KOLSE-246829 format. One record per residue: residue in one letter; x, y, z of N, C-alpha, C in turn. Coordinates in steps of 0.1 Angstrom, whole numbers, plus 5000, padded with zeros to 4 digits. Example, Ala and Ser with C-alpha at 12.3 -4.5 7.8 and 13.67 -1.06 7.14 Angstrom:
residues 2
A513249435078512349555078513249675078
S512849785071513749895071512950005079
end
This chain:
residues 454
X925733341524926433431536926233531526
X927133501516927533651505925833741501
X925133641501923733701499923133791510
X922833731518922733771527923233901535
X924533921535925334001537925034161524
X925034121515924934211502923334261502
X922334181509921034241515921234371521
X921834331534922234431543922934531539
X923734511527924434671525923534761520
X922334711512921534741507921034871510
X920634841528920634961536921435041542
X922535031536923635081540923935251529
X923735291527924135381522925035481520
X926035491515927535561524927335701522
X927935791527928135951525929235991528
X929436101527930236191528930636171546
X931736091548931636051567932336161576
X931136091581930936221595932036171608
X932836131609933836101621935036131609
X936336101618937636081609937636041600
X937836091585938635981578937235941571
X937135791574935635751564935035681577
X935235711588934435611602933535671603
X932335541607931335601611930735581626
X931135691635930735651650928735631651
X928035641641926835601643926435461645
X926835391657926635281659925235271671
X924735371675923935351685923135481681
X921435421686920835541685920335631695
X920735541708920335601723921735721722
X922935681715923735751719924235891710
X923635911697923236041695923436141700
X921936111712921936271719923136301723
X923936211732925136271737926436251733
X926036271718927436281708928436171708
X927836041716928335961719929735961735
X929536051733930236071750929535971759
X930935901764930735791778930135691772
X930435631762929535531749930835411755
X931935411760932235301766932135311778
X931135361787930935361799929335331803
X928735381798927635451803926435291799
X926935231794926035051791924435061793
X924335181784922635161786921835061777
X921935031766921434911763922434871754
X921834711745922534641736923934671728
X923934841722924934901713926134861724
X925934851733927334851743928334731734
X927934611724928334521723929534561709
X929134731705930134761699931234901702
X930534961714931235011719931934981733
X931834911738932134811749931634681755
X931834591749931234421751931234411768
X932134481775931934501787930434511792
X930134631788929134691790927834631793
X927834431787926834391784926234271802
X927634301808927334281827925834381831
X925634501825924634601832923134611828
X923034531818922034541809921134321814
X920234341818919334221823918534131820
X918634041816917633971807917933941791
X917233991782917533981763916734081765
X917734111755917234261747917934301731
X916934301725917234301716916734491708
X917934521700917934701700918034741683
X917434851676917734811665917334981659
X918735001653918835171654918635241636
X917835301633918335351621918635501619
X919635541612920435691608920235741599
X919435881597919635921586920236061582
X921536011576922636121576922036211563
X921936371566922236431548923736541553
X924736481540925736581544925836671531
X926436801533926136881520927836921517
X927936901505929236931504928937031492
X930037151491929837201480931437241472
X932337251464933537311462933437441453
X934737501454934537661454935737641446
X935837691431936837711425937537801428
X939337861428940037901432941137891422
X940837891409941837861399942437701399
X941337631397941837471391942137481373
X942737381376943837451357943437251356
X943237211340942937111335944537041329
X944236921327945136861329946236881315
X947636931311948236991307948536981289
X947636891292947636841273946436851273
X945536891274944036931270944237021259
X944137031245944037121235943437271241
X943037271249942437411252943137511259
X944037441268944837501275944537501291
X945637581294946037571311944637701319
X943537661314942537711318941537641328
X940237711339939337571341938837521329
X938437401331937437361327936637231335
X935137281329934037201337933337301352
X932437251356931737301364932037291377
X931837371393931937301407932237201408
X931337061408931036971406929336911413
X928737071419927437071424927536991445
X926536941448926336931459926536781459
X928036731466928636601466927936521476
X927536541484926636461495925036431490
X924836331497923136251495922436221507
X921436241506921136181520920935971520
X921435971534921835851536921335751547
X921335611545920835551556921935411562
X921835491580922835331587921935301596
X921635121592921035051604922235041612
X922034991625922434871635921334781639
X921534671645921234601652922334531662
X921334501675922034421684921534341692
X921834211695920734111703921634081711
X921434021729921834031737921133971746
X921933851754921133781763921833691773
X921133641784922133621792922633411794
X924133441794924533281794924233241808
X924433281821924633301835924333441839
X924333411852924233561860925633651856
X926933571858928033661853928333641842
X928033601831928033611817927433601805
X927433701798926833741790926933751776
X926333691762926433721751925933831740
X926133841733926133931727925833911711
X925533981701925734011686925034101680
X926634201675925934341669926034321654
X925434411644925634401629925234551628
X926234631618926734741617927434791604
X928234921603928434951594929635031597
X930835001603931735111612932035211603
X932335181590933135231579932135221568
X932635381560931435411546932035571542
X931935571533931935721522931435681509
X931035821506930135841491930436011492
X931236051481931536101477931036131457
X930236251453930036241443929736341435
X930236391421930436481417929536511402
X929336591392928836581385929736521372
X929436471364930736391353931536481346
X931036621350931836721341932236831344
X932236801358933336901367934636881366
X935337031369936537051371937336931374
X937636871383938336761384938136621383
X937036611370936936501366937836341366
X939436421365940336321360940836271374
X940636331385941036321395939836231405
X938536231399937636151410936336231407
X935336101404934136151403933136111413
X933435971414932335891426933435831432
X933135781445933835741453932835671464
X932935551467931935491476932535401484
X932535391498932835241503931435251516
X931735091513930434991521930934891531
X930434911541931134791551929734771558
X930134591562928834551570929834451581
X929434501593930434391601929434361615
X930034201616929534091622930034071633
X929334111647930534151657929934071670
X930033921672929333821682930533891693
X929933901702930933941718930733841732
X931533821739930533771753931633891765
X930733911777931033951788930833891801
X931733941811932233841822931933961837
X930833911842931734011856932233901860
X933634001868934333981873933933931888
X933534061894933134091908932234231905
X931934281922931134351918931534511908
X933234511910933434631906934034661888
X934534501885934934491877934234391863
X934434471850933234361837934634401828
X934734261821935534211809934634201800
X935034201786934134161777935334151763
X935234091753935634071742934834061727
X934634041720934134011705934834001697
X934733901685935433921669934433991661
X934734041647934634081638934534031627
X934134001618933834011601933434101594
X934534151592933634301579933634281568
X932934291560932634281546932934471543
X933934431528934034581524934034581509
X933534681506933234751491933734871489
X934434881478934534961474934534991456
X934335121450933735191441934435301435
X935135361428936035451425935735471411
X935335571400935235601389935535771389
X936135801371936635941373936635901357
X937436041349937236051336939036061332
X939236011323940635971313941036051308
X942136121313942636251301943136191292
X943036211279943536111266944536181259
X944436321263944936451257943836521242
X943736511233942736491225941336471229
X941036361236939836341235940436271252
X938336221260938736201272937536061274
X938136001283937335801285937135841298
X936535711305935635711315936735621322
X936635561334937435431344936235381358
X935935271353935335211364936235121372
X936435161390937035051393936435001405
X936234901409935234821421935534681429
X935734661438936134551443935934531460
X936034361460935434361473936634251485
X935934271499936334161505936134131513
X936434051528936733951538937034051549
X937634101562937934091565938134051582
X939034051589938633971600939234041612
X938234091628939534131638938534101648
X938634181658938734151675938334341681
X937534301695937434391701937434411720
X937734411725938234421739937134521746
X937234501761936434621764936734601785
X936934691792936634691810936134801809
X935134791819934534831829934434811848
X935234941854935434931867934835031873
X933634971883933135031890933535101902
X934035261904934435351913934035341923
X932635381919932235421931930535381930
X929535391938928135331929927135391920
X927835561921927835661910928935691896
X929935601904930335651887931235551883
X931435521872932235381861933135451852
X934335391850935335431838934835281830
X935035321817934535211806936235271796
X936935171792937935141785937835051775
X938235071761937634941748938834971736
X939234861734939934861725939334761712
X939334881697939234791685940534791678
X940034651670941434621666941434681645
X942734701645942334731630942034591622
X941634601610940834521602942234521591
X942934381584943334411568942134341558
X942534441547941334431540942334401524
X941934291515942634301499941534271493
X941334371489940134401480940434341464
X939834251460939934211447938534301437
X938734301423937434371418938434351403
X937934441397938234481384938634631378
X938634661369938434801360937934781348
X937034851347936334901334936635021323
X937235001313936635161307935835111288
X935735201285935735181267936335211260
X937735251270938835281259939735151261
X940135101248940634981253941834941241
X942235051237943535101230944935031240
X944635041251946235011259946034871263
X944534771259944534651264945534531260
X946034601245947434481242948734441255
X948834621261949834681267949934611282
X950134451290949334451301949934531321
X950634591311951534731319950534821320
X949534881305948635011307947534961301
X946934881300945834811303944834891314
X943734941307942635011316941634851320
X941634761313940434621317940834531325
X940534481331940934381339941134381352
X940934241358941434171374942334311380
X942034331394942634421401942934361419
X943434421429943934421438944234541446
X943834591459944034741462944434641479
X945134661482945534631500945334781509
X944134771515944234881529944134811538
X944034921550944034871565943434931576
X942034901580941235051584941635011603
X941435121607942635141618941535111632
X942735061640942635071657941835191660
X941135201672940935261682940935211698
X940735311700941335351719940035401724
X939635361731938435511737937935511755
X938235611760938535601776936635671776
X936435621782935135681789934535691807
X934335791808933435811820932235781821
X931135761826930135821835929935821849
X929135991851928735991865928036011870
X926835961881925235961881925336041894
X925236261889925436301896924636351913
X923336301907922236311918921136261907
X919836241912918636171911918536191899
X918736351890918236391880919136361869
X920336371871921636411863922736351860
X923336321847924336211850925236321841
X926636271843927136351835928136271825
X928736251813929336151805930536291801
X931536151796932536231785933436081777
X933936141770934936021759936336111754
X937036001751938436031747938935931736
X938735991725938735831718940035851705
X941135731705942335801699942035651688
X942235711669942435651664943435631651
X944435541653945535511642945235541628
X944735621623944335721606946335711599
X946935671606948435721602949135571590
X947935491591948335301588947835361575
X946935441566946535511554947735561548
X949135501537949735611538949535651523
X948835541514948835571503947335491496
X947135541483945835421478946835381463
X946935251468947835181453946535081453
X946635091440945735001428946434921419
X946334741419947534731412946834611397
X947534621391946934511379947534371382
X946634301372946934181378948234101374
X948634171367950134131376951234171375
X950834291389951634351398951734491390
X951334501381951634701376951334751382
X950934871386950434971391948935111383
X947935071387946935101378946835271385
X946835271394946535371406947635431417
X947735561422948535571431948635691436
X947935711447947535861457948135841470
X948835951466949635961482948936031495
X948635961505947535971514948136051530
X949136001534949336041546948936051554
X947935991562947436051566948136051585
X946836111595947636131605946736081617
X947436041630946435941639945336101645
X944136041651943136141648942536141665
X942136231671941236231688940036311686
X939336251687938036251689937236291709
X936936391711936336461723935436471725
X934736411735933036451734932436511750
X931936551753930936541771929736581770
X929136491776927336521776926536521791
X925536571788924636611804923736491801
X922736371810921236341806920436461820
X919436471816918736471824917336411827
X917036341837915836311840914736371842
X913536401831912636481832911636431841
X911436301841910136241846910636071846
X909736021849910335881856910535751840
X909135841825909135801817910535861804
X910935971807911236051799912736111803
X913436091795915436121795915136241786
X915936341790916936381781918236431775
X918536421764919836451764920836571751
X922136551758922136721750924436671756
X924936731742926036621740926836741732
X928536741735929436831725930336741724
X930936721705932636641705933036781694
X934136761696934736751685936136651681
X935836661667936436531659937136571651
X938336551650939736581644939636481630
X940436611619940236491606942036461605
X941536361598943136291598943636351589
X943436421579943836461567944836611567
X946036641564946336741560945536791547
X946036921551945637021535946936971522
X948036951526948636931517948336791513
X947336711512947436551509945936591509
X945236661512943136611504943436601490
X942336511494942136511479940336531473
X940236491460938536581462937836391463
X938336301465937536181469937236201482
X938036211492937336291506938636381510
X937236511507938036621512937536651528
X937636581538936936611548938136691562
X937436711565938336881582937536841590
X938136881602938236911612936236931614
X935636831629933936891631933836901644
X932936941643932337041655930736971661
X930536871672929136821672928836921677
X926936901680926436991683925236881683
X924136821698923736731697922236711707
X921036701709920436671714919336531706
X918836461722917636381723916936341733
X916436241731915636191740915336041744
X914836041756914435831752913735821761
X912035751753910535731763910735621762
X910635561781910035431783908535431779
X908535351767906535341762906135241768
X906835141776906235051780907234981786
X907034901801907734811810909334761802
X909034731789909934611783910334681772
X909634841768910034891753910635041755
X911435051750911835251749911835221737
X911835451737912035511715912935541720
X914035591714914935671713915035791700
X915135891703915635941691916736121694
X917436111687918736221685918336251675
X919136391675919836481666921136521665
X921736581654923236591653923236691644
X923736811645924636891635926136901636
X926636931628928136911624928736991614
X929337141625929437221618931037181613
X931737171600932737151594933537241589
X934837261594935437371592935937401576
X935937511573936337561556937637461550
X937437361540938437301535938537351523
X940437331526941237391514941737271507
X941537281493942537181482943237281476
X944037181474945137231459945737121458
X944937051450945436911442945836881431
X947236881428948036921415948236801409
X948036751401948136591396948536621380
X949536741376949036751360950236681351
X951536641363952036511355951736401350
X952036401335951436241334952236121345
X951536021346951735871353951535791349
X952035681347951935501345951435511331
X952135631326951535651303950035731303
X949135811314948435851309948135981315
X947536141308948936231316948036291319
X948436431327948036481334947136501339
X946536501355945036461357944836631357
X945236721354944936871364945136901377
X944737011384945237091392943637141400
X943137061410942037121418942437221427
X941937341425942137461433940937491442
X940837521452939637661458939337551474
X938437531478937537511496936337501492
X936437391497934537321504933837401515
X932537441511931637451525931137301530
X930837311541930337131541929837151557
X928437071558928137081569927236931572
X926636851579925936741580924636721594
X923836701588922536711598921936511600
X922136481609921836331613920436351621
X919036281622918536201627918336071634
X918636001645918835921651917635841654
X917235741647915835651655916235561664
X915935461677916235361679914935281689
X914735151687913935071693914935021702
X914635001713915034881725913734781730
X914034651733912434581737913634501745
X912934451760913334371769912334241768
X913234081766912133991767912333921780
X911133831781911133721789911533611785
X911733601771911933441770913333381770
X913033281773915233261780915133331791
X914433341800914833401808914833331821
X914533211820914433151834914732941826
X915232931837915332751835914832681839
X914132621831912732501833912932411836
X912432361848913032231853912032131859
X912131981854911731881848912231781865
X910931691866911531541876911331471865
X912131361870911631261864911131151870
X911131001866910030931874910930911887
X912330891892912230861903912831011909
X912031121904911931271912913031291916
X914331321900915331331903915331441890
X915831581898915431731892916531771881
X916431751866916931831853916931991853
X918032051847917932171844918332151826
X917332201821917132161802918832291802
X919132251794920132351791920032451780
X918532451778918432561772917032661776
X917032791779916232841788914632871780
X913532821786912232861779911332951788
X910633031780908833091787908133101783
X906933111790905033131781904833271784
X905533381786905133501782906133581780
X905633691776906333811772906533941785
X907634011785906734071800906534221788
X905634291792904734431787904734521795
end
């Protein structure tokens, strides 16, 4: 199992996060063009497994969805009076560069499979990366003692069931097994010299998701969806070429470690309205409980603290609205807007996650290439507010001299291109009946088909 998950993780190149905190909303290629407005109500394809599993009742037959998101963040720090650690012999003056562009081209895949168990019961499986992050500065930058590389990867495996209660109400639920891996690097201020530190750990955690869709009229429906928190206790190790402290178990830089974190729950309310034969209106409001992230504490094997960073994040809201236009029987045009609040107050912002509020502008198309295959493409540009930082860590902590003061602001933006293929199969579409020698009819417990709809 671990090898297969790691092979999937190789495809998940994390980036400066594109939603609040380090969440990744890029769980559908078709939804990108709508800025993910209406994601819990539209039930357009099997990606609804992630956003609202109840939506599977709106999809007929067996369907496979594969999507890939190409994400190019850009973020540059601009120095406004940063200081090195107070013990550095060169004195209290800026030391090092501004770190360069901390964003790299990233790839995030999604995969979904959905099939019918009966007319009213549907099964689905989703695989994706709901959280991810990477920031990386040049090794000699001003804030190297506070952080150089920060990387987080996740892989989420999400089987789900949906039930059509009646013509108005559908319900769904799923379970999640989520693998997480984190890696942090930094320089170490030793006064007369410098060294380096690398921390890495991983873990499995488990959660669930619930959803309901209510068809108010034949043209309007509401979706309500909840994803639970996932508690993670990462286990790994720290490595440093500086071994002088290793004889002291409370100061050592090399050895096993643990770090606990909680990936937050979300609650979404979405609407979908078919205005007329050509136009659809979509909306969404999503709440995320980022207030669970109070601190980042890394513990040595004996329980002593290797590193502690106060975080004190806030809960966030995301608002989005979109329109779909049916240009022809085979071509749909999409456009959307979103406003995504950041979880981080200026006073608690760190160099590892220098996030801020984001405004989304998105466009997309859906092309019905054949009766069974649809191709979707979407584009988003994220306007990120100028991000101030004043992170003062000049005081020595846990036996290590001060990390200095990083003071300035970030210029940042993000561009995303999403591509998706959706294919509907006739395999397993109808039960095969046989008659035995005494003319009794049996329905086989599996379903078979001899041809594929094209």
